[in-house]
N, C-alpha and C positions, 0 to 999 in steps of 0.2 A: 540568481537566488540561491541560497544555501538551504540545506535541510533544516537548520535552526530557524531560518526566516520563514520557510514553509510552515513549520510547526507553530511558530508565533502567529502567523497570519490566521491560523485556525482559531486562535483565542481572541482575536480582535475584529475579524471581518465576518460579515454575514454570509458571504459566498466565496468560493475559491477564486483565486486570481485568474483573470482572463488568460486564455491561451494554453492552459495546462492540458496535457493529454490525459487519457483515462487513468493511467497508473498514478500519476501525481494528484489528480482530482480525488482518486480513491484514498490515497494517503492523507490528503487534506481533510476529507470527511472523517477518516479514522482518527486523526489527531483531534478532531472536534468531538469525538465520541459518538458519532452517528454511524453505527455499523451498517444499517440498511442502505443509507446513501453511499457509503464506501463500497459496499458489495455491488450495488447497481453500477457505479462507475467502473469498478474492476471488470464487470461483465461486459461493458461496452468495448473494451480493448480485446483484440485478438492476438496480441503480441506476447512475447515472453515476459516483459516487464509487468504487464497487467496480470498474467498468470501468477507471477511471483507475489504481487500484492494480494491476489485472490487467495493464495496459499496462506499468507500471513493472517488474513481475516478469518479463515477457517481454523487456523491454529489458535487465534485469540478466543474463538468461541468454544474451543475444546474439541472440535471435530477433526481429530488428527488423521483419520483415514481419508477424509475429503481434502484436508490440507496436503497430505502426501501426494494425492492425485495431481493437485495443482502445482506442487513443487516439481513433479515429473514433467508436467506440461511446460514449465519454465526452464527445464534442463538443470534443476538444482535438487539438493537434498535438504531435508528439514534441518536447520542449524541448531546448535547447542548454545544459543545465546538468548538473552531476554527478548521479549517482544519489542521493547523500546529500542534495544540495540539493533534488532533486525529492521525495524522501521527506519532508523537513521541510515543503515547500510543501503536499503533499497532507495531511499530518497536521494542519497548522495550519488549512487550509481546512475540513477535515471537523470538527475539534474546535470551531470557532467557530459551526457551524450549530446 
């Protein structure tokens, strides 16, 4: 699966594809526009990828202090790219692992 396929799935499917880990499920829900479901999925993961998605979600809502906390937990810094670009970067990185 590619990042584009993951994003497209969110527009046509009622639920995330089976077998996705918390970070990818969170990205799927985010692509669907359901911040709460995305946040719940991100909170399920205790890994750096889930923390990275968690950071993106708080960045999306405008809570930059909370986002920065989650970027630190992910071992990253808040990027200077659009939310869409960061979404694609995260999805691509997680999908190739």
